[in-house]
C-alpha positions in Angstrom: 115.5 90.1 112.8 113.7 89.2 116.0 114.7 90.7 119.4 115.3 87.2 120.7 117.7 86.0 118.0 120.9 86.7 120.1 122.6 88.2 117.1 123.5 91.9 116.8 121.5 94.0 114.4 123.0 94.4 110.9 123.9 97.9 109.7 122.4 99.3 106.5 123.4 102.8 105.2 122.9 105.1 102.3 125.6 107.5 101.4 126.4 110.2 98.9 129.6 109.3 97.2 131.9 110.9 94.6 131.6 109.4 91.2 134.6 107.4 89.8 137.3 109.5 88.1 136.5 108.1 84.6 133.0 109.5 84.8 131.8 113.1 84.9 132.4 114.7 88.3 129.6 114.8 90.7 128.0 112.6 93.4 125.8 109.5 93.4 123.6 107.7 96.0 124.8 104.3 97.1 123.7 101.7 99.7 125.9 99.6 101.9 124.3 96.2 102.7 125.6 93.8 105.4 126.1 90.8 103.0 127.5 92.8 100.1 131.0 94.1 100.3 130.6 96.8 97.6 128.5 99.9 97.5 125.3 99.4 95.4 123.7 102.2 93.4 120.4 103.0 95.2 118.5 102.5 92.0 119.6 98.8 91.9 118.4 98.4 95.5 115.0 99.8 94.6 114.7 97.5 91.5 115.5 94.5 93.7 112.6 95.6 95.9 110.4 95.6 92.7 110.3 99.4 92.3 111.5 99.2 88.7 110.8 102.4 86.8 113.0 105.5 87.1 109.9 107.6 87.7 108.8 105.5 90.7 112.2 105.6 92.2 112.4 109.4 91.7 108.9 109.9 93.3 110.0 107.8 96.3 113.3 109.5 96.8 112.8 113.2 96.0 110.2 115.3 97.8 111.4 118.7 96.4 111.7 118.6 92.6 113.6 121.9 92.7 116.5 120.3 94.7 118.9 120.0 91.8 121.7 118.4 93.8 119.5 115.5 94.8 118.1 115.2 91.3 121.7 115.0 89.9 122.8 112.4 92.6 119.7 110.2 91.8 120.3 110.6 88.1 123.8 109.3 88.5 122.6 106.3 90.4 120.0 105.6 87.7 122.7 105.8 85.0 124.9 103.3 87.0 121.9 101.0 87.2 121.0 101.4 83.5 121.3 97.7 82.6 119.3 96.5 85.6 115.6 97.0 84.7 113.8 94.3 86.6 113.9 92.4 89.9 115.5 89.4 88.3 
């Protein structure tokens, strides 16, 4: 948004959240977008931006492959986005 629009900037955040009780315990990465009222798994956001493969998402998100906590959180997000495979 341009500086001269007169509207306040919209907030975007990424957070680490607990998984739902019905799933295995652990954490997942979710994004909060201004126009969407629910948290969106980060993998769905990447696929909407045309980063479609799990490997591409992993390479962009994880710098240290020995960070097992981050790997598990991203894996959970990828599982939640399992049915979403393309930008459409």
